[in-house]
N, C-alpha and C positions, 0 to 999 in steps of 0.2 A: 458630237451635231457638227455637220456642217454650219459653219455659221453666216453661207448666203444663198444658206434654203431662207433663213431667217428674217431676209430683206424683203422687202414689203419694195415689189419692181413694180417702175414707171406700165401704165400700158401704151401697147405700141398699135401702130401698120404691120400685118400682118406682113404684106406684099414687100413692104420696103426696109423693117423694120423698124424705120421710125420711129420716138417718142410722138403721141399727141398730148393736143396745149389740154383735152380734159384731161390725158392718164399722167402727162406735167400736174393740173393743180390737181389730181386722185392723191397724188405721190407724196406732194409736199402735204397735205393733210396730215396722211398718216407720217409723216417727214417723225416729228420729234419721237414718236413711238418705233420707229426703225431703228432710230438711230441708239434707246435702250437694250432693243436686241442686239445692237451690236454690243455694245461695254460690258453687255451680261459674258459676251461670246471674246472680244474684244479686248474690253476693260478701256480705264479711264485713253488711253488712245484712240480709240474711234472718233472719242469728240475734241482733238487738239489736231490743228492744223501748221504744217510749217510756217518758219517762218518770213513772216511781212514788215516790208522795209517800207512803212504810212512815210509819207513827203507829208515834210514838215520844211518850217521858211518864216522867217522873220527878218526880212527889209524895206529898208527906204532908197526903194523905186530912184522915187525922184527927188530926196532933200528936200520935201518939204511940211513942213512938221506942222504942229495941231491937227490933220489931219489922218486921223485909222482904224484903220476896219479889219475884223476878222476873220474870216472864213476857217469854221470851224464843221468837222466833213467823221462823218458814222461808215464806219467802213469795215468788207467783210474779208476780200480780197485785193486790198490795194487801191482796184481802178478808180474810186470815188474819190479816189486824194489824185490821181491823174487830173480829174477833172474839175476838183478844187483846185490846184495851179492853177490852170489852162484860164479858170475867172479871175485867178486874183494878178495874175497876167493881167487881164485885160483893167482891168479897175486900177492899178500901178496905175498904167500908162495915161487915167486919168489926174491923176496928182497927189492919189495916195498913198500914203508909209501903209503896208496889208502885211500881216503876219497871216500864216497859215498854219493848220493843226490837227492834227484826231482832235477829237469830243473827250474823250477822254485822258487828254493831255494840258487840256486848259484849266488854269488854277483860280480863275480871274479874269472878268471884264469890264476892270475898272482902266478905264484910260481912251475905253474903246470910242468912236463915233457912233459905229455902227459894227453892224454882224450879218455875216450869211451863214446859214447852216442848211449844209447839204447832208446827203444821207442817201445808205445802198435801204433798199426792203425786203427784207421776207417774208411770204409767207400773206399778203396784202396790209404790210402796214415795216414800216420806216422799225430799223432792226435797235432794240434795249440802251443799247450804249447814245441815240443819238436822245432817246425819247428822256432818257435818265440827262441831261445834258441840258436840255426847256425846261424842266425840273426844277431840277436846281441852280441853273440862274435866272428864274423864272421873273425874280422880279426885278432885274438887271435890264431884261429881254424886253417890258412890258414901258421901258422908259426910251428907248433907242429907236433906229430905225431899223429892217429884219427884212432883209429877201433870203426865201429857202428853194433848196433844188433832191429833185431824187434823180435817181439813176436808178433803174431796174428792168430787167429784160420786158416789162409789161411794155414799154415805152417801144422796144423793139422793130416794131411798125407804128408808125407816127401819127395815130388816127386820132378822132375825137373823140370816138368814142373808149380810146387807149387814155387818155389824157383826163378823161372823164372821171374813169375807175384810179387811175393814179392818184388826183385827185382832194381824194378821202384820205389818202393815206399822211394825209398834211393836215386835216386839222385836231391832231392834239397841239400843234403850234401855233395853229391858227385861233388856239381858244386862250393861247397865252397872250401874244401878240401879231395882227391884222398886218401883213408884207407887204412892201411896196413892189415886191415883182413876187415870181416861180417860176421855177426854168420845169422842165419834167425831158428827161432825156436815157435813151438805150443802157441798156450796163455791157459788162465782159463779161463772157463765161469763162476760166482757165483752170480746170478741174485739179490741175496740181497744187493749186493754191486752198482750195476746201477743203476743210474738215478731213480726217480720215474717214470716218464713216460717210460721207456723202461721197469720196472719191471712189470708195465701194460701190455704194450705190448707185451711182451712175456713170460708173467706169463701158459698159454694156452701152450709154450711147452717145453715138459717132453721128448721128445726123438731128435729132430728137432739140425740143427744146435746151439741154441742158449739155448738147455736146459746146467742145470749147467757141469759141466766134466775140470776135469785138464789134459791139452793136452802137457805138459812141458817135457820134454826127460833132465834128470839135467842129466843124463852122455854126451849127447852132449852139455848140457849148459858147465858145464864141464871141458871138451876135448874142448873147444874154448876158454874156459879163460884160459887155460893151452897152448892155440897155441897160440893168444897174447902177455900172458908175459913172450914171447921164443922172440918174435920176439922185442917188446921190447927191449931187454936183448942183444941181437943181434944187 
C-alpha cells in the first residue's frame, strides 16, 4: 500500500497550490488520525523527529544575589527556546540572575523569586509538556509572580482577533496563577525539525500556512522582556 495515499492532505488553492488557513485547520483536526495511519505504515519512526538542541542557560549576568528568575519553556522544534533566551537577556539586564530551561528539565522551583512560562501551541492549546509542568509545580507557582508567553502561527499576523484567540490558550495557566504579564508572538516553521510524520504530510506545502518561515518579531519579543523585567523590579 502506498503510504502517501493514506495521508490526509491539506486543502489547497487550486490556482496557486497554497494551503489555505481553512485547509490548514482542517488538516490539524485530522492530524492525530493521519499520524496513526503513518505509524501503521512507517512504524514508530513516523512520530520521531530529528535531534533538537533546546537552549538552556544558568547565568548570573550581573552578579546580583537573591534576585533569581526562571524562564521555563515548552518547545517542539526549538524556536520557542530562542524566544525564551531573548526574554531572559532583557530581564537579566534589569539586574536579575536568570535561568533558562526547557520545562521537562526543571526539577524544582525552590530558590526562584518569579517564573516566566513560555510555550509553543498546537491545535488550539499549549503543548502538553508545558501544561504538565504547570500542574506539577502549581502549588509553588501560586505563591510567586509569574508571566506567560505563547509562540504560534496564529500570531503570524499580530491582530486583536488573533490575540484574543491565542489568549484563550493560557486559561489553564491562569487557573493556577494570574500573571503579571502575557506575551503573544509569532512562531517559526522549519519542516526539517518536525516529527517525520509531519514532514511527510507537509512536504508539498511550499507557500501555504505550513511552509518554512520565521514570523517572530524580535523587537516585540525583547520589548516584552523589558516590560516584565520592569514589573518584577516594581
